[in-house]
N, C-alpha and C positions, 0 to 999 in steps of 0.2 A: 632817149628823151621822153618817150611815151610813158615808160615805166616811172621815171622821176616825177612826171606831172601827176600821175595817179596817186603816188604815195602821200603827198600832202592832203589830197582829198580824203584818203582813207584815215589819215591821222586826224583830220578835222571832224570827220564823221564819228570816229571813235571817241573823240573828246566830247562831242555833243551828247552821245549816248551815256558816257560816264557822268557828265553833268546832270543829265536828265534822271539817271538812277539815283544820283546823290540827292537830288531834290525830292524824289519820291521817298527815299529812306528818311530824310529829314522831316518831311510832312507826316509820314507814318509815326515817327517818334513823338511828334507833337499831338497827334490825334489819339495815341494810345493812352490807356488809363494810367494815372500817376501812381496808383497803389499796386505794386507788383511784388511777387515773392518768388523765391527759387523753389522750383518744383522738381524733385528728383525723378528721373526717368530711367528705368532699368531695362537693359536689353541683354539677351542671352544668345550666344552663338554656339552651335554644336560642331565639334570636329571629331575625327576618328579617335583622338587621344584623350580629349578633356572637354569639360564644359566650362566655358569662360563667361564671366558676368561683367558687364560694363555699366557703370552708373554715371549718368550725365545730369546736368541741371539746366532746365529751360525756364524762361520767364513766362509766367502765366498771370493774367489779371485776377485779382481776388474777387472781382464782382461776378465772375462766371466760373464756378468750380463745383460741379456736381459731385466730383470724386472727393473733394474735401468735405462736403456735407456728409457723405456716407461714411467717411473716415471718422468724423466727429461723432456720428451716431454710434459707430462701433466702439469708439473709446468710451463713450458714456455708458454703454451697455456692459462693458467688461470692467470698468473701474469700480473699485470697492469704496472709494471716497466720492460721494455725490458732489455735484456742483453746488455752490452756495445757494443758488436760486431754486434748486430742485425740491419739489414738494412730494416726491414719491415716498410712500411709507414702507417700501420693500425692505430697506436696510434696517429700519426700526423693528419690523416684524422678525427679521432674521436674528437680530441681537436678543430680542425678548424670548424667542423660541429656544435660543441657546442658553438662556439665563445669564447673558452678559449684561447685567443691569447697569453697570457703570457706562458701558458703551451706549446702551439704550438711552440713558439719561442725557449723554452728550448729543446724541442724534435728535432727541426730543427738543433740546434747546436750539439746535440748528434749524429744525423744522419750524419752530415758532418764529424765528427770525425770517425764514423764507416766506412763510405765510403772511407775515405782517406787512410786507411790501418792500419796494425798492429802497426806500430811505433806511429801513432797518437793516437790509442786506449790506448797504454801503457802510453803515455805522458799525455793524457787527453785534448789535444787541437791540432789544425791543424796548421802546418807551411804553409806559402804561397806557398812554392815550392811543397807541396803535393796536392794542388787543382787540378793539372793536372791529378792525378790518379783517380779522381771522374768521373765516366762515364757520358757522356752528357745526356743519357736517364734518369739517376737517378736525376740529377740536374734539368732537365726539369720537371720530375714528381713532385718533391717538389714544384717547381715554379707554376705548374698548380694547385696544391691543394690550395696554398695560393691565387692565383688569383680567383679560382672558388668559394672560400668561403668568398671573400671580395669584390665582385662586381668589380673585376679588379682594386683594389686600393692597394693591398699588393702583394709582390712577388719580386724576383730578377729581372725579366724582366722589371717590372715597375720601379725599381730603376735604371736599366741600361738606360732606356729611359730618365729619369730625369737627370741622370749623363751626358749623351751625350748632352742633351740640355743645360746643364751648362758648356759645352765645357770641360768636365771632370775635372772641378775645384772642388776638394773635399770640400773646405770650403763652396762654394756656394751650393753644393749638400747637405751637412749636414744641412744647414739652410733651404733648400727647403723641405727636408723630416722631419724636426722638431727634428733632433738629437742635435741641438744646440739651445739655447734660447737667446733672446735679453736681455741684462742687463739694469737695470734702471740707466743709466748714461747719462751725457750730451753728451758725444761722443758715437757714435753708436758702441757698442761692443757686442760680443757674447761669450758664454761659453758652454761647453758640459753639457748636462743634466746629473743629477745624477741617476745612475741605482740602483734599478728599479723604484723608487717612482715617478720620474719626467717624465717617458715615458708614452705613451698613449696605454693602453691595451684594449681599446674598439673602435669599429668602429662607429664613430659619424660623423656628417657633418663637424665639424671643425678638425677632425683628418687628418693630412697631408697625401697626397698620397705618397706611398712608405715608410711609417714610419716603417713598419715591413716586413720581419724579421730583427732583429738587427745583426750587425757585429761589434765586438769590434775594434775600430780604434785608441784607446788611445796610443797604442804602434806603430802606423804607419798604413798606408793605403794599404800596399802591399797585405794583405789577401783579402780585399774587392776588390781591383783592379783585382786580379786573378779570383775572382768569377764573377765579372761583364764582364770580357773579356774572360770568358770560352767559348770554342767552342759550348757549349749548346745554347748560345745566339748570335752566329755569324750571323745567318740569319737576326737578327734584324737590323744590320748595313745596309744591302742591302735595307731593307724596309724603313729605315729612309732616305737613300739617294734618293730613289724613291719619297718619300713624299716631300723632299726639292726641287727636280727637278720639280715636279708637281706644287709646290707652286710658283716657279719662272715663270712658264709658264702662270699661271692664275692670279697672283698678279700684278695689273697694276702699283703699286708703285715700282716694281723691274724690272729693264731692264738691260740686259747684265751683270748680276751679281752685279749691283750697283743701286743707287737711280736714279729714272727718272729725278729728278730735278738736275740741274747743280749747284745749290747753295750749299755751304758747310753745312754739317749737324752738329748739335751740338754733342759734345762728350757724349757718354752714361755714365751715372753714375749708378753704381750698387746700387740697393735698394732691401730691403727685400720684397719678394712677397710670401704671404701665400695663395694666391688664386689659387686653382687647378682646 
């Protein structure tokens, strides 16, 4: 009888413990973070015959994961494709150093999007009004890489100089840098080159100065205008004015801002000039 009277007590005590543990587990599940992910855990066991590897998955909260942060950093360092928001110039420099100008052009376009801000990153392209948000130091650094790896023949500052010499006429500028091609017609006509096959991705003697990097102007020239008039290249205007003034002082054919001869000069006719 003593034994039979004790068993119900043990059963009752076991039931209370089970109910208490169930409440604890339920409370823990309510208090745990709702955002969880499966995290693989690999364990190895050595025996005299073989090395066995067992992979299990455990739940870990995403809010506290130092290992995931280090893993992300490792992935970013080893990846050849940068994140859309990355503003590192390392990949651009590698492409330019290897003379991979087409890849460098694509990376330059991605960098402008990343430097323009979150809205441009989400959209996937830059509005002309967002160019002002690109730091002058960043735009100069991109330009210097292009110039340094092309013998001063490619880059935004090269394009700005040619654009200013064309009196900021974009049609003349596009022809000058080779973005438009002459059509085989009786009347002199030009049309935009087809991207990417008709553009020049190698630095040769006949590659027009300022041909790269490209800026899409099929929907208008406002974006290119904002790039070329960016404060990063404002000091170029002062240098060009000084050069023009010096030329006026030394060129005997120019006197008091006009021609030395009093004879009327023939009207200039615009002609295509691919000599750089």
